[in-house]
C-alpha positions in Angstrom: 54.3 71.9 185.0 52.5 75.0 184.0 53.1 78.4 182.5 50.5 81.1 183.0 50.6 84.3 180.9 48.6 87.2 182.1 48.1 89.3 179.0 47.3 93.0 179.3 45.2 95.0 176.9 46.6 94.3 173.4 46.8 97.1 170.9 48.2 97.5 167.4 47.5 98.2 163.7 44.1 97.0 162.6 42.7 97.0 166.1 38.9 96.6 166.0 38.1 97.0 169.7 39.1 99.2 172.6 38.4 102.9 172.1 41.2 104.4 174.2 43.7 104.7 171.3 41.0 105.9 168.9 40.0 108.5 171.4 43.6 109.7 171.9 44.1 110.0 168.1 40.8 111.9 167.7 41.7 114.2 170.6 45.0 115.0 168.9 43.5 115.4 165.5 40.7 117.7 166.7 43.0 119.6 169.2 40.6 118.8 172.0 41.2 117.4 175.5 40.7 113.7 176.0 37.2 113.0 177.3 37.1 111.1 180.6 34.4 108.7 181.6 34.1 108.8 185.3 37.2 110.0 187.0 39.6 108.1 184.6 41.3 106.3 187.4 40.9 102.6 186.3 44.4 101.1 186.0 45.2 99.5 182.6 48.3 97.6 181.4 49.0 97.5 177.7 51.1 95.4 175.3 51.6 96.0 171.6 50.7 93.0 169.4 54.2 92.6 168.1 55.6 92.4 171.6 53.0 89.9 172.6 53.9 87.7 169.6 57.5 87.9 170.6 56.7 86.9 174.2 54.6 83.9 173.1 57.4 82.8 170.8 59.9 83.1 173.6 57.7 81.1 176.0 57.1 78.4 173.3 60.8 78.1 172.3 62.8 78.8 175.4 60.9 77.5 178.4 61.9 73.9 178.9 58.8 71.7 179.6 61.0 69.0 181.0 61.9 71.1 184.1 59.6 70.8 187.0 58.6 74.5 187.3 55.5 76.6 187.4 55.8 80.0 185.8 53.6 83.1 185.9 54.5 85.8 183.3 52.8 89.2 183.1 52.5 90.1 179.4 52.2 93.9 179.5 54.2 97.0 180.2 55.8 97.1 183.7 53.8 100.1 184.9 50.1 100.3 184.6 48.5 103.7 183.7 45.2 105.4 183.9 43.3 107.4 181.3 43.8 110.5 183.5 47.6 109.9 183.5 
């Protein structure tokens, strides 16, 4: 039996990596457009840390390890987005 969780880019309070949300906040604060690197078309999928914790708790508590199943779970928002979007 196996459970695979494909976790997207995690964000939340106290985040120390990933500059996208910092760039968005600075863009708003300075009333300037968001600066793109390249064409801004790389797809990204995000999940807030609180939602990820809930997902991990659900997987831990609810999935029955006695069942003969293999599960793949995408831990991110349903629709990916780009910086350009």
